[in-house]
All heavy atoms as a GROMACS GRO file, in nm:
protein
  607
    1MET      N    1   9.980  11.048  -4.061
    1MET     CA    2   9.967  11.192  -4.060
    1MET      C    3   9.839  11.226  -3.983
    1MET      O    4   9.734  11.176  -4.011
    1MET     CB    5   9.961  11.244  -4.202
    1MET     CG    6   9.961  11.393  -4.212
    1MET     SD    7   9.958  11.459  -4.381
    1MET     CE    8  10.101  11.386  -4.452
    2ILE      N    9   9.854  11.312  -3.887
    2ILE     CA   10   9.742  11.353  -3.803
    2ILE      C   11   9.674  11.474  -3.869
    2ILE      O   12   9.738  11.557  -3.930
    2ILE     CB   13   9.792  11.389  -3.661
    2ILE    CG1   14   9.678  11.406  -3.564
    2ILE    CG2   15   9.882  11.509  -3.663
    2ILE    CD1   16   9.723  11.411  -3.419
    3ASP      N   17   9.540  11.478  -3.854
    3ASP     CA   18   9.472  11.594  -3.911
    3ASP      C   19   9.484  11.713  -3.817
    3ASP      O   20   9.515  11.698  -3.698
    3ASP     CB   21   9.326  11.562  -3.946
    3ASP     CG   22   9.236  11.550  -3.825
    3ASP    OD1   23   9.207  11.653  -3.764
    3ASP    OD2   24   9.196  11.437  -3.792
    4GLN      N   25   9.463  11.829  -3.869
    4GLN     CA   26   9.488  11.953  -3.795
    4GLN      C   27   9.408  11.964  -3.666
    4GLN      O   28   9.464  11.998  -3.563
    4GLN     CB   29   9.458  12.072  -3.888
    4GLN     CG   30   9.504  12.204  -3.832
    4GLN     CD   31   9.491  12.317  -3.933
    4GLN    OE1   32   9.440  12.299  -4.041
    4GLN    NE2   33   9.538  12.434  -3.896
    5GLN      N   34   9.280  11.935  -3.671
    5GLN     CA   35   9.198  11.949  -3.550
    5GLN      C   36   9.239  11.848  -3.442
    5GLN      O   37   9.244  11.882  -3.325
    5GLN     CB   38   9.050  11.938  -3.586
    5GLN     CG   39   8.999  12.054  -3.670
    5GLN     CD   40   9.033  12.189  -3.610
    5GLN    OE1   41   9.013  12.214  -3.494
    5GLN    NE2   42   9.085  12.278  -3.693
    6ALA      N   43   9.271  11.726  -3.484
    6ALA     CA   44   9.317  11.624  -3.387
    6ALA      C   45   9.449  11.667  -3.326
    6ALA      O   46   9.472  11.649  -3.206
    6ALA     CB   47   9.328  11.490  -3.456
    7PHE      N   48   9.536  11.726  -3.407
    7PHE     CA   49   9.665  11.775  -3.357
    7PHE      C   50   9.644  11.882  -3.248
    7PHE      O   51   9.704  11.876  -3.142
    7PHE     CB   52   9.745  11.834  -3.473
    7PHE     CG   53   9.872  11.904  -3.432
    7PHE    CD1   54   9.985  11.830  -3.401
    7PHE    CD2   55   9.878  12.042  -3.429
    7PHE    CE1   56  10.103  11.896  -3.364
    7PHE    CE2   57   9.994  12.107  -3.392
    7PHE     CZ   58  10.108  12.033  -3.359
    8PHE      N   59   9.556  11.977  -3.274
    8PHE     CA   60   9.531  12.082  -3.176
    8PHE      C   61   9.462  12.030  -3.051
    8PHE      O   62   9.492  12.075  -2.940
    8PHE     CB   63   9.450  12.197  -3.238
    8PHE     CG   64   9.528  12.275  -3.340
    8PHE    CD1   65   9.471  12.313  -3.459
    8PHE    CD2   66   9.659  12.312  -3.316
    8PHE    CE1   67   9.543  12.386  -3.552
    8PHE    CE2   68   9.730  12.386  -3.409
    8PHE     CZ   69   9.673  12.423  -3.527
    9ARG      N   70   9.372  11.935  -3.067
    9ARG     CA   71   9.308  11.874  -2.947
    9ARG      C   72   9.412  11.803  -2.862
    9ARG      O   73   9.413  11.816  -2.740
    9ARG     CB   74   9.199  11.775  -2.990
    9ARG     CG   75   9.066  11.838  -3.022
    9ARG     CD   76   8.955  11.734  -3.031
    9ARG     NE   77   8.986  11.628  -3.127
    9ARG     CZ   78   8.963  11.632  -3.256
    9ARG    NH1   79   8.910  11.740  -3.310
    9ARG    NH2   80   8.992  11.530  -3.335
   10LYS      N   81   9.502  11.729  -2.927
   10LYS     CA   82   9.602  11.652  -2.854
   10LYS      C   83   9.705  11.740  -2.786
   10LYS      O   84   9.743  11.717  -2.674
   10LYS     CB   85   9.670  11.554  -2.950
   10LYS     CG   86   9.775  11.470  -2.883
   10LYS     CD   87   9.840  11.373  -2.981
   10LYS     CE   88   9.947  11.292  -2.910
   10LYS     NZ   89  10.017  11.206  -3.003
   11ASN      N   90   9.751  11.841  -2.857
   11ASN     CA   91   9.864  11.921  -2.808
   11ASN      C   92   9.823  12.051  -2.738
   11ASN      O   93   9.906  12.114  -2.674
   11ASN     CB   94   9.959  11.952  -2.923
   11ASN     CG   95  10.020  11.826  -2.976
   11ASN    OD1   96  10.102  11.763  -2.907
   11ASN    ND2   97   9.985  11.787  -3.096
   12LYS      N   98   9.702  12.093  -2.754
   12LYS     CA   99   9.650  12.213  -2.688
   12LYS      C  100   9.741  12.335  -2.707
   12LYS      O  101   9.768  12.409  -2.615
   12LYS     CB  102   9.629  12.183  -2.539
   12LYS     CG  103   9.530  12.073  -2.512
   12LYS     CD  104   9.515  12.047  -2.365
   12LYS     CE  105   9.414  11.940  -2.337
   12LYS     NZ  106   9.458  11.806  -2.351
   13ASN      N  107   9.791  12.350  -2.829
   13ASN     CA  108   9.883  12.462  -2.855
   13ASN      C  109   9.847  12.539  -2.980
   13ASN      O  110   9.933  12.592  -3.046
   13ASN     CB  111  10.026  12.410  -2.864
   13ASN     CG  112  10.046  12.314  -2.977
   13ASN    OD1  113   9.952  12.283  -3.052
   13ASN    ND2  114  10.167  12.266  -2.994
   14GLN      N  115   9.720  12.547  -3.011
   14GLN     CA  116   9.677  12.613  -3.134
   14GLN      C  117   9.719  12.760  -3.136
   14GLN      O  118   9.768  12.809  -3.238
   14GLN     CB  119   9.525  12.601  -3.147
   14GLN     CG  120   9.473  12.653  -3.279
   14GLN     CD  121   9.326  12.618  -3.300
   14GLN    OE1  122   9.264  12.556  -3.216
   14GLN    NE2  123   9.272  12.657  -3.413
   15GLU      N  124   9.706  12.829  -3.026
   15GLU     CA  125   9.742  12.971  -3.021
   15GLU      C  126   9.892  12.989  -3.048
   15GLU      O  127   9.931  13.075  -3.128
   15GLU     CB  128   9.706  13.032  -2.885
   15GLU     CG  129   9.734  13.180  -2.875
   15GLU     CD  130   9.694  13.236  -2.740
   15GLU    OE1  131   9.600  13.185  -2.680
   15GLU    OE2  132   9.759  13.334  -2.699
   16MET      N  133   9.975  12.908  -2.985
   16MET     CA  134  10.120  12.918  -3.007
   16MET      C  135  10.155  12.886  -3.153
   16MET      O  136  10.239  12.951  -3.212
   16MET     CB  137  10.196  12.823  -2.915
   16MET     CG  138  10.347  12.835  -2.929
   16MET     SD  139  10.439  12.727  -2.820
   16MET     CE  140  10.406  12.568  -2.895
   17PHE      N  141  10.089  12.786  -3.210
   17PHE     CA  142  10.112  12.749  -3.348
   17PHE      C  143  10.089  12.869  -3.439
   17PHE      O  144  10.173  12.900  -3.523
   17PHE     CB  145  10.018  12.633  -3.385
   17PHE     CG  146  10.028  12.592  -3.529
   17PHE    CD1  147  10.128  12.508  -3.570
   17PHE    CD2  148   9.935  12.636  -3.621
   17PHE    CE1  149  10.138  12.468  -3.703
   17PHE    CE2  150   9.942  12.598  -3.755
   17PHE     CZ  151  10.045  12.513  -3.795
   18TYR      N  152   9.979  12.938  -3.422
   18TYR     CA  153   9.949  13.054  -3.505
   18TYR      C  154  10.043  13.170  -3.477
   18TYR      O  155  10.076  13.247  -3.568
   18TYR     CB  156   9.804  13.093  -3.491
   18TYR     CG  157   9.711  12.994  -3.557
   18TYR    CD1  158   9.615  12.925  -3.484
   18TYR    CD2  159   9.719  12.969  -3.693
   18TYR    CE1  160   9.531  12.834  -3.545
   18TYR    CE2  161   9.637  12.876  -3.755
   18TYR     CZ  162   9.542  12.809  -3.681
   18TYR     OH  163   9.460  12.718  -3.740
   19GLN      N  164  10.088  13.185  -3.354
   19GLN     CA  165  10.183  13.292  -3.322
   19GLN      C  166  10.317  13.271  -3.392
   19GLN      O  167  10.385  13.367  -3.427
   19GLN     CB  168  10.206  13.301  -3.172
   19GLN     CG  169  10.089  13.358  -3.095
   19GLN     CD  170  10.110  13.355  -2.945
   19GLN    OE1  171  10.205  13.295  -2.894
   19GLN    NE2  172  10.021  13.421  -2.872
   20LEU      N  173  10.355  13.147  -3.414
   20LEU     CA  174  10.480  13.118  -3.481
   20LEU      C  175  10.477  13.149  -3.629
   20LEU      O  176  10.580  13.164  -3.693
   20LEU     CB  177  10.519  12.971  -3.461
   20LEU     CG  178  10.554  12.931  -3.318
   20LEU    CD1  179  10.569  12.780  -3.309
   20LEU    CD2  180  10.681  13.001  -3.273
   21GLY      N  181  10.358  13.157  -3.685
   21GLY     CA  182  10.342  13.190  -3.825
   21GLY      C  183  10.377  13.077  -3.922
   21GLY      O  184  10.408  13.102  -4.036
   22ILE      N  185  10.372  12.955  -3.872
   22ILE     CA  186  10.397  12.839  -3.957
   22ILE      C  187  10.264  12.789  -4.010
   22ILE      O  188  10.169  12.771  -3.937
   22ILE     CB  189  10.467  12.726  -3.877
   22ILE    CG1  190  10.600  12.776  -3.824
   22ILE    CG2  191  10.486  12.602  -3.963
   22ILE    CD1  192  10.666  12.678  -3.728
   23SER      N  193  10.260  12.763  -4.140
   23SER     CA  194  10.137  12.711  -4.196
   23SER      C  195  10.126  12.561  -4.169
   23SER      O  196  10.226  12.492  -4.144
   23SER     CB  197  10.133  12.736  -4.348
   23SER     OG  198  10.224  12.649  -4.414
   24TRP      N  199  10.004  12.512  -4.175
   24TRP     CA  200   9.981  12.369  -4.155
   24TRP      C  201  10.053  12.289  -4.265
   24TRP      O  202  10.114  12.184  -4.238
   24TRP     CB  203   9.832  12.337  -4.154
   24TRP     CG  204   9.806  12.192  -4.128
   24TRP    CD1  205   9.765  12.098  -4.217
   24TRP    CD2  206   9.821  12.125  -4.003
   24TRP    NE1  207   9.754  11.976  -4.156
   24TRP    CE2  208   9.789  11.989  -4.024
   24TRP    CE3  209   9.860  12.165  -3.875
   24TRP    CZ2  210   9.792  11.895  -3.923
   24TRP    CZ3  211   9.865  12.070  -3.775
   24TRP    CH2  212   9.831  11.938  -3.798
   25ASP      N  213  10.053  12.338  -4.386
   25ASP     CA  214  10.121  12.272  -4.496
   25ASP      C  215  10.271  12.260  -4.469
   25ASP      O  216  10.334  12.158  -4.499
   25ASP     CB  217  10.098  12.343  -4.629
   25ASP     CG  218   9.954  12.327  -4.680
   25ASP    OD1  219   9.887  12.230  -4.637
   25ASP    OD2  220   9.911  12.410  -4.759
   26THR      N  221  10.330  12.366  -4.412
   26THR     CA  222  10.472  12.363  -4.379
   26THR      C  223  10.500  12.258  -4.274
   26THR      O  224  10.598  12.182  -4.284
   26THR     CB  225  10.520  12.501  -4.331
   26THR    OG1  226  10.502  12.596  -4.436
   26THR    CG2  227  10.666  12.497  -4.290
   27LEU      N  228  10.414  12.251  -4.172
   27LEU     CA  229  10.432  12.151  -4.068
   27LEU      C  230  10.421  12.010  -4.126
   27LEU      O  231  10.499  11.922  -4.091
   27LEU     CB  232  10.327  12.170  -3.958
   27LEU     CG  233  10.345  12.082  -3.834
   27LEU    CD1  234  10.478  12.111  -3.764
   27LEU    CD2  235  10.229  12.100  -3.738
   28MET      N  236  10.330  11.989  -4.220
   28MET     CA  237  10.317  11.859  -4.283
   28MET      C  238  10.438  11.827  -4.371
   28MET      O  239  10.482  11.712  -4.380
   28MET     CB  240  10.188  11.850  -4.364
   28MET     CG  241  10.060  11.853  -4.279
   28MET     SD  242  10.048  11.716  -4.161
   28MET     CE  243  10.112  11.790  -4.010
   29ASP      N  244  10.496  11.930  -4.435
   29ASP     CA  245  10.617  11.911  -4.514
   29ASP      C  246  10.733  11.869  -4.424
   29ASP      O  247  10.812  11.782  -4.460
   29ASP     CB  248  10.654  12.037  -4.590
   29ASP     CG  249  10.560  12.068  -4.705
   29ASP    OD1  250  10.484  11.977  -4.746
   29ASP    OD2  251  10.562  12.184  -4.752
   30ILE      N  252  10.742  11.930  -4.306
   30ILE     CA  253  10.845  11.894  -4.210
   30ILE      C  254  10.829  11.750  -4.167
   30ILE      O  255  10.925  11.674  -4.159
   30ILE     CB  256  10.844  11.991  -4.090
   30ILE    CG1  257  10.888  12.130  -4.133
   30ILE    CG2  258  10.932  11.938  -3.976
   30ILE    CD1  259  10.862  12.239  -4.029
   31GLU      N  260  10.705  11.711  -4.137
   31GLU     CA  261  10.677  11.573  -4.097
   31GLU      C  262  10.718  11.474  -4.209
   31GLU      O  263  10.782  11.374  -4.182
   31GLU     CB  264  10.530  11.554  -4.065
   31GLU     CG  265  10.496  11.410  -4.029
   31GLU     CD  266  10.349  11.388  -3.998
   31GLU    OE1  267  10.265  11.470  -4.042
   31GLU    OE2  268  10.318  11.288  -3.933
   32GLU      N  269  10.682  11.506  -4.329
   32GLU     CA  270  10.715  11.418  -4.443
   32GLU      C  271  10.867  11.406  -4.460
   32GLU      O  272  10.919  11.297  -4.479
   32GLU     CB  273  10.653  11.473  -4.571
   32GLU     CG  274  10.674  11.387  -4.692
   32GLU     CD  275  10.606  11.444  -4.816
   32GLU    OE1  276  10.505  11.515  -4.803
   32GLU    OE2  277  10.659  11.417  -4.924
   33ASP      N  278  10.937  11.518  -4.449
   33ASP     CA  279  11.081  11.518  -4.461
   33ASP      C  280  11.145  11.436  -4.348
   33ASP      O  281  11.235  11.354  -4.372
   33ASP     CB  282  11.135  11.660  -4.460
   33ASP     CG  283  11.284  11.668  -4.476
   33ASP    OD1  284  11.334  11.624  -4.581
   33ASP    OD2  285  11.352  11.717  -4.384
   34TYR      N  286  11.099  11.457  -4.226
   34TYR     CA  287  11.151  11.382  -4.110
   34TYR      C  288  11.129  11.234  -4.130
   34TYR      O  289  11.223  11.154  -4.112
   34TYR     CB  290  11.079  11.430  -3.982
   34TYR     CG  291  11.126  11.358  -3.858
   34TYR    CD1  292  11.240  11.401  -3.789
   34TYR    CD2  293  11.058  11.247  -3.809
   34TYR    CE1  294  11.283  11.336  -3.677
   34TYR    CE2  295  11.101  11.181  -3.695
   34TYR     CZ  296  11.214  11.226  -3.629
   34TYR     OH  297  11.256  11.161  -3.518
   35ASN      N  298  11.010  11.194  -4.168
   35ASN     CA  299  10.980  11.052  -4.188
   35ASN      C  300  11.066  10.992  -4.299
   35ASN      O  301  11.107  10.875  -4.289
   35ASN     CB  302  10.832  11.030  -4.218
   35ASN     CG  303  10.747  11.048  -4.094
   35ASN    OD1  304  10.792  11.026  -3.981
   35ASN    ND2  305  10.624  11.088  -4.112
   36SER      N  306  11.096  11.068  -4.402
   36SER     CA  307  11.176  11.016  -4.512
   36SER      C  308  11.322  10.994  -4.471
   36SER      O  309  11.393  10.917  -4.534
   36SER     CB  310  11.170  11.111  -4.633
   36SER     OG  311  11.245  11.228  -4.610
   37LYS      N  312  11.366  11.062  -4.365
   37LYS     CA  313  11.503  11.053  -4.319
   37LYS      C  314  11.520  10.966  -4.194
   37LYS      O  315  11.631  10.948  -4.144
   37LYS     CB  316  11.559  11.192  -4.292
   37LYS     CG  317  11.567  11.277  -4.419
   37LYS     CD  318  11.611  11.417  -4.388
   37LYS     CE  319  11.615  11.498  -4.518
   37LYS     NZ  320  11.645  11.638  -4.492
   38LEU      N  321  11.412  10.911  -4.144
   38LEU     CA  322  11.413  10.840  -4.017
   38LEU      C  323  11.512  10.723  -4.018
   38LEU      O  324  11.588  10.705  -3.924
   38LEU     CB  325  11.273  10.792  -3.981
   38LEU     CG  326  11.248  10.748  -3.839
   38LEU    CD1  327  11.290  10.855  -3.739
   38LEU    CD2  328  11.101  10.715  -3.820
   39ASP      N  329  11.514  10.644  -4.124
   39ASP     CA  330  11.608  10.531  -4.131
   39ASP      C  331  11.753  10.580  -4.128
   39ASP      O  332  11.837  10.520  -4.063
   39ASP     CB  333  11.583  10.448  -4.256
   39ASP     CG  334  11.457  10.363  -4.245
   39ASP    OD1  335  11.412  10.336  -4.132
   39ASP    OD2  336  11.404  10.324  -4.350
   40ASP      N  337  11.779  10.692  -4.196
   40ASP     CA  338  11.914  10.749  -4.194
   40ASP      C  339  11.951  10.794  -4.053
   40ASP      O  340  12.064  10.772  -4.008
   40ASP     CB  341  11.925  10.866  -4.289
   40ASP     CG  342  11.918  10.826  -4.434
   40ASP    OD1  343  11.949  10.709  -4.467
   40ASP    OD2  344  11.877  10.912  -4.516
   41PHE      N  345  11.858  10.857  -3.981
   41PHE     CA  346  11.884  10.899  -3.843
   41PHE      C  347  11.921  10.779  -3.757
   41PHE      O  348  12.013  10.786  -3.675
   41PHE     CB  349  11.763  10.971  -3.783
   41PHE     CG  350  11.728  11.101  -3.849
   41PHE    CD1  351  11.596  11.147  -3.845
   41PHE    CD2  352  11.822  11.181  -3.913
   41PHE    CE1  353  11.561  11.269  -3.904
   41PHE    CE2  354  11.788  11.301  -3.972
   41PHE     CZ  355  11.657  11.345  -3.968
   42LYS      N  356  11.847  10.671  -3.772
   42LYS     CA  357  11.873  10.550  -3.693
   42LYS      C  358  12.010  10.492  -3.726
   42LYS      O  359  12.082  10.450  -3.633
   42LYS     CB  360  11.764  10.446  -3.718
   42LYS     CG  361  11.630  10.486  -3.659
   42LYS     CD  362  11.522  10.385  -3.692
   42LYS     CE  363  11.387  10.430  -3.639
   42LYS     NZ  364  11.281  10.336  -3.674
   43LYS      N  365  12.049  10.490  -3.851
   43LYS     CA  366  12.181  10.437  -3.890
   43LYS      C  367  12.291  10.524  -3.833
   43LYS      O  368  12.392  10.474  -3.783
   43LYS     CB  369  12.192  10.430  -4.042
   43LYS     CG  370  12.108  10.319  -4.104
   43LYS     CD  371  12.116  10.324  -4.256
   43LYS     CE  372  12.017  10.226  -4.316
   43LYS     NZ  373  12.010  10.237  -4.463
   44ILE      N  374  12.277  10.653  -3.842
   44ILE     CA  375  12.378  10.746  -3.790
   44ILE      C  376  12.392  10.728  -3.639
   44ILE      O  377  12.504  10.718  -3.587
   44ILE     CB  378  12.343  10.892  -3.826
   44ILE    CG1  379  12.356  10.913  -3.977
   44ILE    CG2  380  12.430  10.992  -3.748
   44ILE    CD1  381  12.294  11.043  -4.027
   45ALA      N  382  12.279  10.723  -3.569
   45ALA     CA  383  12.284  10.704  -3.423
   45ALA      C  384  12.349  10.572  -3.387
   45ALA      O  385  12.430  10.566  -3.294
   45ALA     CB  386  12.143  10.713  -3.366
   46ALA      N  387  12.316  10.465  -3.458
   46ALA     CA  388  12.375  10.334  -3.432
   46ALA      C  389  12.526  10.337  -3.454
   46ALA      O  390  12.602  10.277  -3.377
   46ALA     CB  391  12.309  10.228  -3.519
   47ASN      N  392  12.570  10.409  -3.557
   47ASN     CA  393  12.714  10.421  -3.582
   47ASN      C  394  12.784  10.493  -3.466
   47ASN      O  395  12.893  10.452  -3.423
   47ASN     CB  396  12.742  10.493  -3.713
   47ASN     CG  397  12.713  10.408  -3.832
   47ASN    OD1  398  12.715  10.285  -3.826
   47ASN    ND2  399  12.686  10.472  -3.946
   48TYR      N  400  12.723  10.597  -3.416
   48TYR     CA  401  12.780  10.669  -3.301
   48TYR      C  402  12.787  10.577  -3.179
   48TYR      O  403  12.885  10.576  -3.106
   48TYR     CB  404  12.702  10.796  -3.267
   48TYR     CG  405  12.737  10.915  -3.351
   48TYR    CD1  406  12.645  10.971  -3.438
   48TYR    CD2  407  12.863  10.973  -3.344
   48TYR    CE1  408  12.677  11.080  -3.518
   48TYR    CE2  409  12.896  11.082  -3.422
   48TYR     CZ  410  12.803  11.136  -3.509
   48TYR     OH  411  12.835  11.245  -3.584
   49VAL      N  412  12.680  10.505  -3.155
   49VAL     CA  413  12.677  10.412  -3.041
   49VAL      C  414  12.788  10.310  -3.053
   49VAL      O  415  12.859  10.280  -2.955
   49VAL     CB  416  12.539  10.344  -3.029
   49VAL    CG1  417  12.544  10.225  -2.935
   49VAL    CG2  418  12.435  10.444  -2.982
   50ASN      N  419  12.807  10.255  -3.172
   50ASN     CA  420  12.915  10.156  -3.190
   50ASN      C  421  13.052  10.216  -3.166
   50ASN      O  422  13.137  10.154  -3.102
   50ASN     CB  423  12.908  10.097  -3.332
   50ASN     CG  424  12.791  10.005  -3.350
   50ASN    OD1  425  12.742   9.947  -3.254
   50ASN    ND2  426  12.744   9.991  -3.473
   51GLU      N  427  13.074  10.337  -3.219
   51GLU     CA  428  13.204  10.402  -3.199
   51GLU      C  429  13.230  10.434  -3.052
   51GLU      O  430  13.338  10.410  -3.000
   51GLU     CB  431  13.213  10.531  -3.283
   51GLU     CG  432  13.224  10.506  -3.432
   51GLU     CD  433  13.351  10.434  -3.471
   51GLU    OE1  434  13.458  10.465  -3.416
   51GLU    OE2  435  13.343  10.346  -3.559
   52ILE      N  436  13.131  10.490  -2.986
   52ILE     CA  437  13.146  10.526  -2.844
   52ILE      C  438  13.163  10.399  -2.760
   52ILE      O  439  13.242  10.394  -2.668
   52ILE     CB  440  13.028  10.611  -2.797
   52ILE    CG1  441  13.031  10.746  -2.868
   52ILE    CG2  442  13.029  10.628  -2.644
   52ILE    CD1  443  12.904  10.828  -2.850
   53GLY      N  444  13.087  10.295  -2.797
   53GLY     CA  445  13.095  10.170  -2.722
   53GLY      C  446  13.232  10.103  -2.732
   53GLY      O  447  13.269  10.025  -2.644
   54ASN      N  448  13.306  10.135  -2.836
   54ASN     CA  449  13.440  10.078  -2.851
   54ASN      C  450  13.549  10.153  -2.773
   54ASN      O  451  13.661  10.107  -2.765
   54ASN     CB  452  13.480  10.076  -3.000
   54ASN     CG  453  13.398   9.976  -3.077
   54ASN    OD1  454  13.358   9.872  -3.024
   54ASN    ND2  455  13.376  10.004  -3.206
   55LEU      N  456  13.514  10.265  -2.713
   55LEU     CA  457  13.609  10.340  -2.634
   55LEU      C  458  13.633  10.271  -2.500
   55LEU      O  459  13.543  10.206  -2.445
   55LEU     CB  460  13.558  10.482  -2.609
   55LEU     CG  461  13.538  10.570  -2.730
   55LEU    CD1  462  13.472  10.701  -2.692
   55LEU    CD2  463  13.670  10.595  -2.803
   56ALA      N  464  13.751  10.287  -2.446
   56ALA     CA  465  13.783  10.230  -2.316
   56ALA      C  466  13.698  10.293  -2.206
   56ALA      O  467  13.663  10.412  -2.215
   56ALA     CB  468  13.932  10.250  -2.285
   57HIS      N  469  13.660  10.216  -2.112
   57HIS     CA  470  13.587  10.261  -1.993
   57HIS      C  471  13.442  10.300  -2.020
   57HIS      O  472  13.379  10.364  -1.936
   57HIS     CB  473  13.659  10.376  -1.921
   57HIS     CG  474  13.801  10.348  -1.890
   57HIS    ND1  475  13.838  10.254  -1.798
   57HIS    CD2  476  13.916  10.398  -1.941
   57HIS    CE1  477  13.969  10.249  -1.792
   57HIS    NE2  478  14.019  10.337  -1.877
   58VAL      N  479  13.389  10.263  -2.134
   58VAL     CA  480  13.247  10.289  -2.163
   58VAL      C  481  13.171  10.162  -2.132
   58VAL      O  482  13.196  10.058  -2.190
   58VAL     CB  483  13.225  10.334  -2.309
   58VAL    CG1  484  13.076  10.346  -2.338
   58VAL    CG2  485  13.298  10.465  -2.336
   59HIS      N  486  13.080  10.172  -2.037
   59HIS     CA  487  13.004  10.055  -1.994
   59HIS      C  488  12.889  10.024  -2.090
   59HIS      O  489  12.869   9.913  -2.134
   59HIS     CB  490  12.950  10.075  -1.852
   59HIS     CG  491  12.868   9.962  -1.802
   59HIS    ND1  492  12.730   9.959  -1.811
   59HIS    CD2  493  12.904   9.844  -1.746
   59HIS    CE1  494  12.686   9.844  -1.762
   59HIS    NE2  495  12.788   9.774  -1.721
   60SER      N  496  12.809  10.126  -2.121
   60SER     CA  497  12.698  10.106  -2.215
   60SER      C  498  12.658  10.239  -2.277
   60SER      O  499  12.680  10.345  -2.218
   60SER     CB  500  12.578  10.042  -2.145
   60SER     OG  501  12.522  10.132  -2.052
   61VAL      N  502  12.600  10.229  -2.393
   61VAL     CA  503  12.552  10.346  -2.466
   61VAL      C  504  12.417  10.311  -2.526
   61VAL      O  505  12.400  10.202  -2.580
   61VAL     CB  506  12.649  10.386  -2.579
   61VAL    CG1  507  12.599  10.511  -2.651
   61VAL    CG2  508  12.789  10.405  -2.528
   62LYS      N  509  12.323  10.401  -2.516
   62LYS     CA  510  12.192  10.381  -2.573
   62LYS      C  511  12.156  10.504  -2.657
   62LYS      O  512  12.213  10.610  -2.639
   62LYS     CB  513  12.085  10.364  -2.465
   62LYS     CG  514  12.103  10.242  -2.378
   62LYS     CD  515  11.994  10.237  -2.274
   62LYS     CE  516  12.015  10.117  -2.182
   62LYS     NZ  517  11.914  10.111  -2.079
   63PHE      N  518  12.059  10.486  -2.744
   63PHE     CA  519  12.009  10.599  -2.819
   63PHE      C  520  11.860  10.579  -2.845
   63PHE      O  521  11.807  10.471  -2.833
   63PHE     CB  522  12.084  10.618  -2.953
   63PHE     CG  523  12.047  10.518  -3.060
   63PHE    CD1  524  11.947  10.548  -3.152
   63PHE    CD2  525  12.112  10.396  -3.070
   63PHE    CE1  526  11.913  10.458  -3.251
   63PHE    CE2  527  12.079  10.305  -3.169
   63PHE     CZ  528  11.979  10.336  -3.261
   64ARG      N  529  11.796  10.689  -2.878
   64ARG     CA  530  11.657  10.685  -2.922
   64ARG      C  531  11.635  10.795  -3.023
   64ARG      O  532  11.698  10.900  -3.018
   64ARG     CB  533  11.560  10.696  -2.806
   64ARG     CG  534  11.553  10.832  -2.742
   64ARG     CD  535  11.458  10.833  -2.622
   64ARG     NE  536  11.455  10.962  -2.559
   64ARG     CZ  537  11.365  11.055  -2.581
   64ARG    NH1  538  11.265  11.031  -2.663
   64ARG    NH2  539  11.370  11.169  -2.520
   65ILE      N  540  11.548  10.768  -3.114
   65ILE     CA  541  11.510  10.867  -3.214
   65ILE      C  542  11.369  10.912  -3.178
   65ILE      O  543  11.280  10.830  -3.158
   65ILE     CB  544  11.513  10.805  -3.355
   65ILE    CG1  545  11.649  10.744  -3.388
   65ILE    CG2  546  11.471  10.910  -3.459
   65ILE    CD1  547  11.764  10.839  -3.391
   66LYS      N  548  11.350  11.040  -3.167
   66LYS     CA  549  11.219  11.092  -3.130
   66LYS      C  550  11.113  11.055  -3.233
   66LYS      O  551  11.136  11.061  -3.352
   66LYS     CB  552  11.225  11.243  -3.114
   66LYS     CG  553  11.302  11.288  -2.995
   66LYS     CD  554  11.226  11.395  -2.924
   66LYS     CE  555  11.299  11.435  -2.800
   66LYS     NZ  556  11.209  11.449  -2.690
   67ASP      N  557  10.997  11.021  -3.182
   67ASP     CA  558  10.882  10.998  -3.267
   67ASP      C  559  10.834  11.132  -3.318
   67ASP      O  560  10.846  11.235  -3.251
   67ASP     CB  561  10.772  10.930  -3.182
   67ASP     CG  562  10.647  10.906  -3.260
   67ASP    OD1  563  10.652  10.818  -3.350
   67ASP    OD2  564  10.544  10.970  -3.233
   68ILE      N  565  10.779  11.135  -3.436
   68ILE     CA  566  10.737  11.262  -3.498
   68ILE      C  567  10.638  11.337  -3.410
   68ILE      O  568  10.640  11.459  -3.406
   68ILE     CB  569  10.678  11.239  -3.641
   68ILE    CG1  570  10.658  11.374  -3.712
   68ILE    CG2  571  10.548  11.162  -3.636
   68ILE    CD1  572  10.783  11.448  -3.745
   69GLU      N  573  10.556  11.267  -3.336
   69GLU     CA  574  10.458  11.335  -3.249
   69GLU      C  575  10.528  11.410  -3.136
   69GLU      O  576  10.470  11.503  -3.080
   69GLU     CB  577  10.358  11.235  -3.192
   69GLU     CG  578  10.262  11.180  -3.298
   69GLU     CD  579  10.181  11.288  -3.367
   69GLU    OE1  580  10.134  11.381  -3.299
   69GLU    OE2  581  10.167  11.280  -3.490
   70GLN      N  582  10.650  11.371  -3.102
   70GLN     CA  583  10.721  11.437  -2.992
   70GLN      C  584  10.791  11.565  -3.039
   70GLN      O  585  10.827  11.647  -2.957
   70GLN     CB  586  10.824  11.344  -2.931
   70GLN     CG  587  10.762  11.224  -2.862
   70GLN     CD  588  10.868  11.126  -2.820
   70GLN    OE1  589  10.952  11.085  -2.897
   70GLN    NE2  590  10.862  11.084  -2.694
   71ILE      N  591  10.809  11.579  -3.169
   71ILE     CA  592  10.880  11.698  -3.216
   71ILE      C  593  10.790  11.800  -3.282
   71ILE      O  594  10.834  11.906  -3.319
   71ILE     CB  595  10.996  11.660  -3.311
   71ILE    CG1  596  10.946  11.590  -3.436
   71ILE    CG2  597  11.100  11.579  -3.239
   71ILE    CD1  598  11.050  11.572  -3.541
   72LYS      N  599  10.662  11.766  -3.300
   72LYS     CA  600  10.569  11.863  -3.358
   72LYS      C  601  10.536  11.968  -3.258
   72LYS      O  602  10.525  11.946  -3.143
   72LYS     CB  603  10.439  11.793  -3.401
   72LYS     CG  604  10.453  11.721  -3.533
   72LYS     CD  605  10.313  11.675  -3.570
   72LYS     CE  606  10.313  11.587  -3.689
   72LYS     NZ  607  10.182  11.529  -3.714
   0.00000   0.00000   0.00000
């Protein structure tokens, strides 16, 4: 979990953050929820890849799950 000041230094979006009206606690709750579901997201994505990969004429399928820092 990144602290608030480090987050703003890294992302340079403090003004936009405050304009959205989201509290820091809410953002941390979102991060906690996302992290708690990460394994489920990976399993779901892997299942889709397997299903799509079994279709005719599909050469390859890849997936990635975004890191929490990319979605904040």
